[in-house]
N, CA, C and O atoms as a CHARMM CRD file, in Angstrom:
* protein
*
  336
    1    1 MET  N     -1.50400 -37.91700  13.14100 PROA 1      0.00000
    2    1 MET  CA    -1.00700 -36.71000  13.75600 PROA 1      0.00000
    3    1 MET  C     -1.79600 -35.49200  13.26200 PROA 1      0.00000
    4    1 MET  O     -2.16800 -34.62600  14.05300 PROA 1      0.00000
    5    2 PHE  N     -2.04600 -35.43300  11.95800 PROA 2      0.00000
    6    2 PHE  CA    -2.74700 -34.26700  11.43300 PROA 2      0.00000
    7    2 PHE  C     -4.21000 -34.25600  11.84800 PROA 2      0.00000
    8    2 PHE  O     -4.82200 -33.19300  11.94800 PROA 2      0.00000
    9    3 GLY  N     -4.77700 -35.44700  12.09200 PROA 3      0.00000
   10    3 GLY  CA    -6.13200 -35.51700  12.63100 PROA 3      0.00000
   11    3 GLY  C     -6.19900 -34.89000  14.00900 PROA 3      0.00000
   12    3 GLY  O     -7.18300 -34.23300  14.35100 PROA 3      0.00000
   13    4 ALA  N     -5.14900 -35.09300  14.80700 PROA 4      0.00000
   14    4 ALA  CA    -5.08800 -34.48200  16.13600 PROA 4      0.00000
   15    4 ALA  C     -5.02000 -32.95900  16.02300 PROA 4      0.00000
   16    4 ALA  O     -5.62800 -32.24700  16.82300 PROA 4      0.00000
   17    5 PHE  N     -4.28400 -32.46200  15.03500 PROA 5      0.00000
   18    5 PHE  CA    -4.22700 -31.01000  14.80800 PROA 5      0.00000
   19    5 PHE  C     -5.60600 -30.47400  14.43500 PROA 5      0.00000
   20    5 PHE  O     -6.00400 -29.40000  14.88600 PROA 5      0.00000
   21    6 LEU  N     -6.33100 -31.22500  13.60900 PROA 6      0.00000
   22    6 LEU  CA    -7.66400 -30.80900  13.20300 PROA 6      0.00000
   23    6 LEU  C     -8.59700 -30.73400  14.41000 PROA 6      0.00000
   24    6 LEU  O     -9.31000 -29.74800  14.59600 PROA 6      0.00000
   25    7 VAL  N     -8.58400 -31.78400  15.22400 PROA 7      0.00000
   26    7 VAL  CA    -9.43600 -31.80100  16.42100 PROA 7      0.00000
   27    7 VAL  C     -9.05300 -30.65900  17.35700 PROA 7      0.00000
   28    7 VAL  O     -9.92500 -29.96000  17.87200 PROA 7      0.00000
   29    8 LEU  N     -7.77000 -30.47000  17.57700 PROA 8      0.00000
   30    8 LEU  CA    -7.31500 -29.38200  18.44400 PROA 8      0.00000
   31    8 LEU  C     -7.74000 -28.02400  17.89500 PROA 8      0.00000
   32    8 LEU  O     -8.16200 -27.15100  18.65400 PROA 8      0.00000
   33    9 GLY  N     -7.63200 -27.84200  16.59600 PROA 9      0.00000
   34    9 GLY  CA    -8.01800 -26.57800  15.98300 PROA 9      0.00000
   35    9 GLY  C     -9.51400 -26.30200  16.06500 PROA 9      0.00000
   36    9 GLY  O     -9.93100 -25.14800  16.15800 PROA 9      0.00000
   37   10 LEU  N    -10.32000 -27.35700  16.03100 PROA 10     0.00000
   38   10 LEU  CA   -11.76800 -27.18000  16.08000 PROA 10     0.00000
   39   10 LEU  C    -12.31000 -27.12300  17.50600 PROA 10     0.00000
   40   10 LEU  O    -13.22000 -26.34700  17.79600 PROA 10     0.00000
   41   11 VAL  N    -11.75600 -27.93700  18.38800 PROA 11     0.00000
   42   11 VAL  CA   -12.27300 -28.04300  19.75800 PROA 11     0.00000
   43   11 VAL  C    -11.54600 -27.10000  20.72000 PROA 11     0.00000
   44   11 VAL  O    -12.15700 -26.58800  21.65900 PROA 11     0.00000
   45   12 GLY  N    -10.26800 -26.86800  20.49900 PROA 12     0.00000
   46   12 GLY  CA    -9.45700 -26.07100  21.41000 PROA 12     0.00000
   47   12 GLY  C     -9.99200 -24.68300  21.70400 PROA 12     0.00000
   48   12 GLY  O    -10.11400 -24.31700  22.87300 PROA 12     0.00000
   49   13 PRO  N    -10.31800 -23.89400  20.68300 PROA 13     0.00000
   50   13 PRO  CA   -10.82000 -22.54700  20.95900 PROA 13     0.00000
   51   13 PRO  C    -12.09700 -22.54200  21.79800 PROA 13     0.00000
   52   13 PRO  O    -12.27000 -21.68200  22.66100 PROA 13     0.00000
   53   14 HSD  N    -12.97900 -23.48800  21.54900 PROA 14     0.00000
   54   14 HSD  CA   -14.22100 -23.55000  22.32000 PROA 14     0.00000
   55   14 HSD  C    -13.95100 -23.94200  23.76400 PROA 14     0.00000
   56   14 HSD  O    -14.61100 -23.45100  24.68000 PROA 14     0.00000
   57   15 SER  N    -12.98100 -24.82600  23.96900 PROA 15     0.00000
   58   15 SER  CA   -12.59600 -25.21900  25.32700 PROA 15     0.00000
   59   15 SER  C    -11.99000 -24.04500  26.08800 PROA 15     0.00000
   60   15 SER  O    -12.32300 -23.81300  27.25000 PROA 15     0.00000
   61   16 ILE  N    -11.11000 -23.31300  25.43800 PROA 16     0.00000
   62   16 ILE  CA   -10.49700 -22.14400  26.06700 PROA 16     0.00000
   63   16 ILE  C    -11.55700 -21.08900  26.37200 PROA 16     0.00000
   64   16 ILE  O    -11.55000 -20.48700  27.44600 PROA 16     0.00000
   65   17 ASP  N    -12.46600 -20.86700  25.42800 PROA 17     0.00000
   66   17 ASP  CA   -13.54200 -19.89700  25.65200 PROA 17     0.00000
   67   17 ASP  C    -14.39100 -20.29000  26.85800 PROA 17     0.00000
   68   17 ASP  O    -14.74400 -19.43300  27.66800 PROA 17     0.00000
   69   18 ALA  N    -14.72100 -21.57100  26.98700 PROA 18     0.00000
   70   18 ALA  CA   -15.54300 -22.03300  28.11400 PROA 18     0.00000
   71   18 ALA  C    -14.82400 -21.80600  29.44400 PROA 18     0.00000
   72   18 ALA  O    -15.44500 -21.40000  30.42700 PROA 18     0.00000
   73   19 LYS  N    -13.52200 -22.06900  29.47400 PROA 19     0.00000
   74   19 LYS  CA   -12.75300 -21.84500  30.70200 PROA 19     0.00000
   75   19 LYS  C    -12.71900 -20.36800  31.07000 PROA 19     0.00000
   76   19 LYS  O    -12.90500 -20.01400  32.23400 PROA 19     0.00000
   77   20 ARG  N    -12.48500 -19.51500  30.09800 PROA 20     0.00000
   78   20 ARG  CA   -12.44300 -18.07300  30.36200 PROA 20     0.00000
   79   20 ARG  C    -13.81200 -17.56300  30.81700 PROA 20     0.00000
   80   20 ARG  O    -13.90500 -16.74700  31.73300 PROA 20     0.00000
   81   21 ARG  N    -14.87200 -18.05200  30.16800 PROA 21     0.00000
   82   21 ARG  CA   -16.22900 -17.64600  30.52600 PROA 21     0.00000
   83   21 ARG  C    -16.54900 -18.04800  31.96100 PROA 21     0.00000
   84   21 ARG  O    -17.20100 -17.29700  32.68600 PROA 21     0.00000
   85   22 LYS  N    -16.09300 -19.22800  32.37500 PROA 22     0.00000
   86   22 LYS  CA   -16.34000 -19.72500  33.73100 PROA 22     0.00000
   87   22 LYS  C    -15.55500 -18.93200  34.77400 PROA 22     0.00000
   88   22 LYS  O    -16.08800 -18.60000  35.83300 PROA 22     0.00000
   89   23 ASN  N    -14.29300 -18.63000  34.47700 PROA 23     0.00000
   90   23 ASN  CA   -13.42300 -17.95500  35.44500 PROA 23     0.00000
   91   23 ASN  C    -13.68600 -16.45900  35.58200 PROA 23     0.00000
   92   23 ASN  O    -13.50400 -15.89900  36.66400 PROA 23     0.00000
   93   24 ASP  N    -14.10900 -15.80500  34.50600 PROA 24     0.00000
   94   24 ASP  CA   -14.33300 -14.35700  34.54200 PROA 24     0.00000
   95   24 ASP  C    -15.48300 -13.99600  33.60600 PROA 24     0.00000
   96   24 ASP  O    -15.25000 -13.50600  32.50100 PROA 24     0.00000
   97   25 PRO  N    -16.72700 -14.23300  34.03900 PROA 25     0.00000
   98   25 PRO  CA   -17.86800 -14.00900  33.14600 PROA 25     0.00000
   99   25 PRO  C    -17.97200 -12.57900  32.62100 PROA 25     0.00000
  100   25 PRO  O    -18.26000 -12.38100  31.44000 PROA 25     0.00000
  101   26 ASP  N    -17.74300 -11.58000  33.47300 PROA 26     0.00000
  102   26 ASP  CA   -17.85700 -10.19300  33.02500 PROA 26     0.00000
  103   26 ASP  C    -16.75200  -9.81600  32.04500 PROA 26     0.00000
  104   26 ASP  O    -17.00400  -9.18900  31.01600 PROA 26     0.00000
  105   27 GLY  N    -15.52400 -10.20700  32.37900 PROA 27     0.00000
  106   27 GLY  CA   -14.39900  -9.93200  31.48200 PROA 27     0.00000
  107   27 GLY  C    -14.56000 -10.65800  30.16100 PROA 27     0.00000
  108   27 GLY  O    -14.24900 -10.11300  29.10300 PROA 27     0.00000
  109   28 TRP  N    -15.04900 -11.89300  30.22400 PROA 28     0.00000
  110   28 TRP  CA   -15.24300 -12.66000  29.00000 PROA 28     0.00000
  111   28 TRP  C    -16.30800 -12.01600  28.12100 PROA 28     0.00000
  112   28 TRP  O    -16.16800 -11.99200  26.89800 PROA 28     0.00000
  113   29 ALA  N    -17.36600 -11.49600  28.72700 PROA 29     0.00000
  114   29 ALA  CA   -18.43100 -10.85000  27.95400 PROA 29     0.00000
  115   29 ALA  C    -17.89100  -9.65000  27.18900 PROA 29     0.00000
  116   29 ALA  O    -18.28000  -9.41700  26.04500 PROA 29     0.00000
  117   30 ARG  N    -16.99400  -8.88300  27.81400 PROA 30     0.00000
  118   30 ARG  CA   -16.39300  -7.72300  27.13100 PROA 30     0.00000
  119   30 ARG  C    -15.51600  -8.16700  25.96500 PROA 30     0.00000
  120   30 ARG  O    -15.54400  -7.55300  24.89800 PROA 30     0.00000
  121   31 VAL  N    -14.74200  -9.22700  26.16100 PROA 31     0.00000
  122   31 VAL  CA   -13.86100  -9.71900  25.09400 PROA 31     0.00000
  123   31 VAL  C    -14.67800 -10.33000  23.96600 PROA 31     0.00000
  124   31 VAL  O    -14.41600 -10.06000  22.79400 PROA 31     0.00000
  125   32 ALA  N    -15.66100 -11.14800  24.30800 PROA 32     0.00000
  126   32 ALA  CA   -16.46700 -11.83300  23.29200 PROA 32     0.00000
  127   32 ALA  C    -17.26800 -10.85200  22.44700 PROA 32     0.00000
  128   32 ALA  O    -17.58900 -11.14800  21.29600 PROA 32     0.00000
  129   33 ALA  N    -17.59500  -9.68900  23.00200 PROA 33     0.00000
  130   33 ALA  CA   -18.37800  -8.70200  22.25800 PROA 33     0.00000
  131   33 ALA  C    -17.61200  -8.10300  21.08500 PROA 33     0.00000
  132   33 ALA  O    -18.22400  -7.60300  20.14200 PROA 33     0.00000
  133   34 VAL  N    -16.27800  -8.14500  21.13000 PROA 34     0.00000
  134   34 VAL  CA   -15.48600  -7.49400  20.07600 PROA 34     0.00000
  135   34 VAL  C    -14.52700  -8.43900  19.35700 PROA 34     0.00000
  136   34 VAL  O    -13.69700  -7.98900  18.56700 PROA 34     0.00000
  137   35 THR  N    -14.62900  -9.75100  19.62300 PROA 35     0.00000
  138   35 THR  CA   -13.73000 -10.70600  18.97300 PROA 35     0.00000
  139   35 THR  C    -14.52100 -11.83100  18.32500 PROA 35     0.00000
  140   35 THR  O    -15.74500 -11.90200  18.44500 PROA 35     0.00000
  141   36 SER  N    -13.79700 -12.71500  17.63400 PROA 36     0.00000
  142   36 SER  CA   -14.40800 -13.86500  16.98800 PROA 36     0.00000
  143   36 SER  C    -13.34900 -14.95000  16.79800 PROA 36     0.00000
  144   36 SER  O    -12.16200 -14.65100  16.66600 PROA 36     0.00000
  145   37 ASN  N    -13.78300 -16.20500  16.78600 PROA 37     0.00000
  146   37 ASN  CA   -12.86500 -17.30400  16.49000 PROA 37     0.00000
  147   37 ASN  C    -12.55300 -17.38800  14.99500 PROA 37     0.00000
  148   37 ASN  O    -11.52000 -17.93400  14.60500 PROA 37     0.00000
  149   38 LEU  N    -13.42700 -16.85900  14.17500 PROA 38     0.00000
  150   38 LEU  CA   -13.19100 -16.84300  12.73500 PROA 38     0.00000
  151   38 LEU  C    -12.41000 -15.58500  12.36700 PROA 38     0.00000
  152   38 LEU  O    -12.80100 -14.48700  12.76300 PROA 38     0.00000
  153   39 PRO  N    -11.32500 -15.72000  11.62500 PROA 39     0.00000
  154   39 PRO  CA   -10.53400 -14.54000  11.26300 PROA 39     0.00000
  155   39 PRO  C    -11.37300 -13.47600  10.56000 PROA 39     0.00000
  156   39 PRO  O    -12.08500 -13.76600   9.59800 PROA 39     0.00000
  157   40 PHE  N    -11.28200 -12.26900  11.04100 PROA 40     0.00000
  158   40 PHE  CA   -11.91600 -11.08100  10.49200 PROA 40     0.00000
  159   40 PHE  C    -13.44500 -11.06600  10.59500 PROA 40     0.00000
  160   40 PHE  O    -14.07200 -10.14600  10.07000 PROA 40     0.00000
  161   41 ALA  N    -14.06100 -12.04600  11.24600 PROA 41     0.00000
  162   41 ALA  CA   -15.52400 -12.05400  11.37400 PROA 41     0.00000
  163   41 ALA  C    -15.99700 -10.86700  12.21200 PROA 41     0.00000
  164   41 ALA  O    -17.01300 -10.25300  11.88500 PROA 41     0.00000
  165   42 ALA  N    -15.28600 -10.53900  13.27400 PROA 42     0.00000
  166   42 ALA  CA   -15.67600  -9.39400  14.10800 PROA 42     0.00000
  167   42 ALA  C    -15.54800  -8.08400  13.33300 PROA 42     0.00000
  168   42 ALA  O    -16.33200  -7.15900  13.54800 PROA 42     0.00000
  169   43 VAL  N    -14.57500  -7.99900  12.44400 PROA 43     0.00000
  170   43 VAL  CA   -14.41200  -6.79200  11.62000 PROA 43     0.00000
  171   43 VAL  C    -15.54900  -6.70900  10.60300 PROA 43     0.00000
  172   43 VAL  O    -16.15100  -5.65100  10.42000 PROA 43     0.00000
  173   44 LEU  N    -15.83500  -7.82400   9.95000 PROA 44     0.00000
  174   44 LEU  CA   -16.87400  -7.82200   8.91800 PROA 44     0.00000
  175   44 LEU  C    -18.26500  -7.56600   9.48500 PROA 44     0.00000
  176   44 LEU  O    -19.12000  -7.00800   8.79700 PROA 44     0.00000
  177   45 THR  N    -18.50200  -7.97000  10.73800 PROA 45     0.00000
  178   45 THR  CA   -19.81400  -7.74700  11.35600 PROA 45     0.00000
  179   45 THR  C    -19.88800  -6.41300  12.07700 PROA 45     0.00000
  180   45 THR  O    -20.93700  -6.06900  12.62200 PROA 45     0.00000
  181   46 GLY  N    -18.79400  -5.65200  12.09200 PROA 46     0.00000
  182   46 GLY  CA   -18.79500  -4.32600  12.68500 PROA 46     0.00000
  183   46 GLY  C    -18.60700  -4.30600  14.19200 PROA 46     0.00000
  184   46 GLY  O    -18.84200  -3.27400  14.82000 PROA 46     0.00000
  185   47 ARG  N    -18.18800  -5.41600  14.79000 PROA 47     0.00000
  186   47 ARG  CA   -17.99200  -5.44300  16.24600 PROA 47     0.00000
  187   47 ARG  C    -16.65800  -4.83000  16.65800 PROA 47     0.00000
  188   47 ARG  O    -16.47700  -4.45100  17.81500 PROA 47     0.00000
  189   48 THR  N    -15.73800  -4.73300  15.72500 PROA 48     0.00000
  190   48 THR  CA   -14.43700  -4.12100  15.99400 PROA 48     0.00000
  191   48 THR  C    -13.89600  -3.55200  14.69500 PROA 48     0.00000
  192   48 THR  O    -14.49900  -3.73100  13.63700 PROA 48     0.00000
  193   49 ARG  N    -12.76400  -2.86900  14.76900 PROA 49     0.00000
  194   49 ARG  CA   -12.15900  -2.30800  13.56400 PROA 49     0.00000
  195   49 ARG  C    -10.66700  -2.64000  13.56700 PROA 49     0.00000
  196   49 ARG  O    -10.07700  -2.90700  14.61400 PROA 49     0.00000
  197   50 ILE  N    -10.08300  -2.61900  12.40200 PROA 50     0.00000
  198   50 ILE  CA    -8.65300  -2.86200  12.27500 PROA 50     0.00000
  199   50 ILE  C     -7.93200  -1.53400  12.42300 PROA 50     0.00000
  200   50 ILE  O     -8.25000  -0.56300  11.73700 PROA 50     0.00000
  201   51 SER  N     -6.96700  -1.50000  13.31700 PROA 51     0.00000
  202   51 SER  CA    -6.15800  -0.30200  13.51100 PROA 51     0.00000
  203   51 SER  C     -4.69800  -0.69000  13.28500 PROA 51     0.00000
  204   51 SER  O     -4.05900  -1.26800  14.16400 PROA 51     0.00000
  205   52 LEU  N     -4.18200  -0.37100  12.11200 PROA 52     0.00000
  206   52 LEU  CA    -2.81000  -0.74800  11.78000 PROA 52     0.00000
  207   52 LEU  C     -1.79200  -0.08700  12.69700 PROA 52     0.00000
  208   52 LEU  O     -0.70400  -0.62100  12.91000 PROA 52     0.00000
  209   53 GLY  N     -2.14300   1.06800  13.23800 PROA 53     0.00000
  210   53 GLY  CA    -1.24600   1.75100  14.16200 PROA 53     0.00000
  211   53 GLY  C     -1.01500   0.96800  15.44200 PROA 53     0.00000
  212   53 GLY  O      0.04600   1.09300  16.05300 PROA 53     0.00000
  213   54 GLU  N     -1.98700   0.16000  15.86500 PROA 54     0.00000
  214   54 GLU  CA    -1.83300  -0.65400  17.07300 PROA 54     0.00000
  215   54 GLU  C     -0.86100  -1.80600  16.86400 PROA 54     0.00000
  216   54 GLU  O     -0.25600  -2.29200  17.81900 PROA 54     0.00000
  217   55 ILE  N     -0.71100  -2.23700  15.63200 PROA 55     0.00000
  218   55 ILE  CA     0.19400  -3.35100  15.34600 PROA 55     0.00000
  219   55 ILE  C      1.64100  -2.89100  15.48300 PROA 55     0.00000
  220   55 ILE  O      2.46300  -3.60300  16.06100 PROA 55     0.00000
  221   56 GLY  N      1.95500  -1.73900  14.97100 PROA 56     0.00000
  222   56 GLY  CA     3.30700  -1.20400  15.07200 PROA 56     0.00000
  223   56 GLY  C      4.18800  -1.65400  13.92300 PROA 56     0.00000
  224   56 GLY  O      4.07800  -2.78300  13.44500 PROA 56     0.00000
  225   57 TRP  N      5.05500  -0.77000  13.48600 PROA 57     0.00000
  226   57 TRP  CA     5.92200  -1.07600  12.35000 PROA 57     0.00000
  227   57 TRP  C      6.93900  -2.14800  12.69400 PROA 57     0.00000
  228   57 TRP  O      7.30800  -2.93700  11.82400 PROA 57     0.00000
  229   58 TRP  N      7.40700  -2.20200  13.94300 PROA 58     0.00000
  230   58 TRP  CA     8.46200  -3.15100  14.29500 PROA 58     0.00000
  231   58 TRP  C      7.93900  -4.58700  14.26900 PROA 58     0.00000
  232   58 TRP  O      8.70400  -5.50400  13.96900 PROA 58     0.00000
  233   59 ARG  N      6.66800  -4.80700  14.57100 PROA 59     0.00000
  234   59 ARG  CA     6.11500  -6.16600  14.48100 PROA 59     0.00000
  235   59 ARG  C      6.04000  -6.62200  13.02300 PROA 59     0.00000
  236   59 ARG  O      6.34300  -7.77200  12.70500 PROA 59     0.00000
  237   60 THR  N      5.63900  -5.71900  12.15500 PROA 60     0.00000
  238   60 THR  CA     5.58300  -6.03000  10.73100 PROA 60     0.00000
  239   60 THR  C      6.98100  -6.32400  10.19800 PROA 60     0.00000
  240   60 THR  O      7.16900  -7.27300   9.43800 PROA 60     0.00000
  241   61 ALA  N      7.96000  -5.51600  10.59200 PROA 61     0.00000
  242   61 ALA  CA     9.34900  -5.73300  10.15800 PROA 61     0.00000
  243   61 ALA  C      9.88700  -7.05100  10.70400 PROA 61     0.00000
  244   61 ALA  O     10.57400  -7.77900   9.98800 PROA 61     0.00000
  245   62 ALA  N      9.58500  -7.36900  11.96300 PROA 62     0.00000
  246   62 ALA  CA    10.05400  -8.62700  12.55700 PROA 62     0.00000
  247   62 ALA  C      9.42900  -9.81900  11.83900 PROA 62     0.00000
  248   62 ALA  O     10.11900 -10.80200  11.56600 PROA 62     0.00000
  249   63 ALA  N      8.14100  -9.75100  11.52900 PROA 63     0.00000
  250   63 ALA  CA     7.47400 -10.84100  10.81800 PROA 63     0.00000
  251   63 ALA  C      8.07400 -11.02500   9.42600 PROA 63     0.00000
  252   63 ALA  O      8.28700 -12.15600   8.98900 PROA 63     0.00000
  253   64 ALA  N      8.34500  -9.92900   8.73200 PROA 64     0.00000
  254   64 ALA  CA     8.95000 -10.01100   7.40400 PROA 64     0.00000
  255   64 ALA  C     10.34900 -10.61400   7.47900 PROA 64     0.00000
  256   64 ALA  O     10.72700 -11.41500   6.62400 PROA 64     0.00000
  257   65 LEU  N     11.11400 -10.23400   8.49300 PROA 65     0.00000
  258   65 LEU  CA    12.46300 -10.76800   8.66800 PROA 65     0.00000
  259   65 LEU  C     12.43200 -12.27200   8.94000 PROA 65     0.00000
  260   65 LEU  O     13.22100 -13.01900   8.36000 PROA 65     0.00000
  261   66 VAL  N     11.54300 -12.71700   9.80300 PROA 66     0.00000
  262   66 VAL  CA    11.41100 -14.14800  10.09300 PROA 66     0.00000
  263   66 VAL  C     10.97200 -14.89900   8.84100 PROA 66     0.00000
  264   66 VAL  O     11.48200 -15.98200   8.55300 PROA 66     0.00000
  265   67 TYR  N     10.03100 -14.32800   8.09900 PROA 67     0.00000
  266   67 TYR  CA     9.56900 -14.96000   6.86400 PROA 67     0.00000
  267   67 TYR  C     10.71300 -15.14100   5.87000 PROA 67     0.00000
  268   67 TYR  O     10.88600 -16.22700   5.31700 PROA 67     0.00000
  269   68 VAL  N     11.47900 -14.10500   5.64400 PROA 68     0.00000
  270   68 VAL  CA    12.59500 -14.18200   4.68800 PROA 68     0.00000
  271   68 VAL  C     13.64900 -15.17500   5.18300 PROA 68     0.00000
  272   68 VAL  O     14.19600 -15.94100   4.38900 PROA 68     0.00000
  273   69 ALA  N     13.93800 -15.16700   6.48300 PROA 69     0.00000
  274   69 ALA  CA    14.92400 -16.10600   7.03700 PROA 69     0.00000
  275   69 ALA  C     14.47000 -17.54900   6.84700 PROA 69     0.00000
  276   69 ALA  O     15.26900 -18.40500   6.46900 PROA 69     0.00000
  277   70 LEU  N     13.19200 -17.82300   7.10700 PROA 70     0.00000
  278   70 LEU  CA    12.68900 -19.18600   6.90500 PROA 70     0.00000
  279   70 LEU  C     12.64000 -19.55100   5.43200 PROA 70     0.00000
  280   70 LEU  O     12.90800 -20.69800   5.07300 PROA 70     0.00000
  281   71 LEU  N     12.30800 -18.61500   4.58900 PROA 71     0.00000
  282   71 LEU  CA    12.27300 -18.87900   3.15700 PROA 71     0.00000
  283   71 LEU  C     13.66400 -19.24300   2.63700 PROA 71     0.00000
  284   71 LEU  O     13.82300 -20.19500   1.87300 PROA 71     0.00000
  285   72 ILE  N     14.65800 -18.47800   3.05900 PROA 72     0.00000
  286   72 ILE  CA    16.03400 -18.73900   2.61400 PROA 72     0.00000
  287   72 ILE  C     16.61100 -19.98700   3.29500 PROA 72     0.00000
  288   72 ILE  O     17.28400 -20.79000   2.64900 PROA 72     0.00000
  289   73 GLY  N     16.34800 -20.14700   4.58500 PROA 73     0.00000
  290   73 GLY  CA    16.94700 -21.25200   5.33100 PROA 73     0.00000
  291   73 GLY  C     16.14500 -22.53300   5.35500 PROA 73     0.00000
  292   73 GLY  O     16.54300 -23.48700   6.02200 PROA 73     0.00000
  293   74 HSD  N     15.02000 -22.58800   4.64600 PROA 74     0.00000
  294   74 HSD  CA    14.14300 -23.75900   4.68500 PROA 74     0.00000
  295   74 HSD  C     14.87900 -25.04200   4.29900 PROA 74     0.00000
  296   74 HSD  O     14.71300 -26.07100   4.95300 PROA 74     0.00000
  297   75 GLY  N     15.68100 -24.98600   3.25100 PROA 75     0.00000
  298   75 GLY  CA    16.42100 -26.17200   2.81400 PROA 75     0.00000
  299   75 GLY  C     17.38700 -26.67400   3.87200 PROA 75     0.00000
  300   75 GLY  O     17.50000 -27.88200   4.07900 PROA 75     0.00000
  301   76 TRP  N     18.07100 -25.78700   4.53200 PROA 76     0.00000
  302   76 TRP  CA    19.03100 -26.17000   5.56400 PROA 76     0.00000
  303   76 TRP  C     18.30900 -26.69100   6.80600 PROA 76     0.00000
  304   76 TRP  O     18.75300 -27.66100   7.42100 PROA 76     0.00000
  305   77 ILE  N     17.20500 -26.05400   7.17600 PROA 77     0.00000
  306   77 ILE  CA    16.48900 -26.44300   8.39400 PROA 77     0.00000
  307   77 ILE  C     15.69600 -27.71900   8.19100 PROA 77     0.00000
  308   77 ILE  O     15.75400 -28.61700   9.03000 PROA 77     0.00000
  309   78 PHE  N     14.94700 -27.82200   7.08200 PROA 78     0.00000
  310   78 PHE  CA    14.01900 -28.92900   6.87800 PROA 78     0.00000
  311   78 PHE  C     14.44900 -29.92600   5.80700 PROA 78     0.00000
  312   78 PHE  O     13.82500 -30.97600   5.65500 PROA 78     0.00000
  313   79 GLY  N     15.48900 -29.61600   5.07600 PROA 79     0.00000
  314   79 GLY  CA    16.00100 -30.55300   4.08500 PROA 79     0.00000
  315   79 GLY  C     15.38000 -30.43700   2.71000 PROA 79     0.00000
  316   79 GLY  O     15.75500 -31.18400   1.80600 PROA 79     0.00000
  317   80 ALA  N     14.44600 -29.52800   2.52500 PROA 80     0.00000
  318   80 ALA  CA    13.81500 -29.33200   1.21000 PROA 80     0.00000
  319   80 ALA  C     13.71700 -27.84100   0.94300 PROA 80     0.00000
  320   80 ALA  O     12.95800 -27.13800   1.61000 PROA 80     0.00000
  321   81 PRO  N     14.48700 -27.34800  -0.03600 PROA 81     0.00000
  322   81 PRO  CA    14.45700 -25.89900  -0.29300 PROA 81     0.00000
  323   81 PRO  C     13.13100 -25.44400  -0.88800 PROA 81     0.00000
  324   81 PRO  O     12.51500 -26.17000  -1.66800 PROA 81     0.00000
  325   82 VAL  N     12.69600 -24.25500  -0.52500 PROA 82     0.00000
  326   82 VAL  CA    11.50600 -23.65200  -1.11900 PROA 82     0.00000
  327   82 VAL  C     11.89800 -22.95300  -2.40700 PROA 82     0.00000
  328   82 VAL  O     11.17500 -23.00500  -3.40200 PROA 82     0.00000
  329   83 LEU  N     13.04700 -22.30000  -2.37700 PROA 83     0.00000
  330   83 LEU  CA    13.55000 -21.60400  -3.56800 PROA 83     0.00000
  331   83 LEU  C     14.68100 -22.40500  -4.18300 PROA 83     0.00000
  332   83 LEU  O     15.53500 -22.93300  -3.47000 PROA 83     0.00000
  333   84 ASN  N     14.69100 -22.49600  -5.49800 PROA 84     0.00000
  334   84 ASN  CA    15.78600 -23.20700  -6.17600 PROA 84     0.00000
  335   84 ASN  C     16.76100 -22.23600  -6.76400 PROA 84     0.00000
  336   84 ASN  O     17.74900 -22.64500  -7.37300 PROA 84     0.00000
């Protein structure tokens, strides 16, 4: 099962990119110019910048809330507590 996740993680993005490139070459060129499949590679190479204001405070708060809920409820949901 985890081998399938590995293959999907390595092959999937390239497959999706090829489909997008085929369906909308001009739109894909604009997106590809400022993004990357590797996390933060576009930022490190100067193709884009991080704007925390675009993320919004409510998304950060929602992510923190989900994280805390899963951390506390992990034992009940999955049968093995993270915190003792």
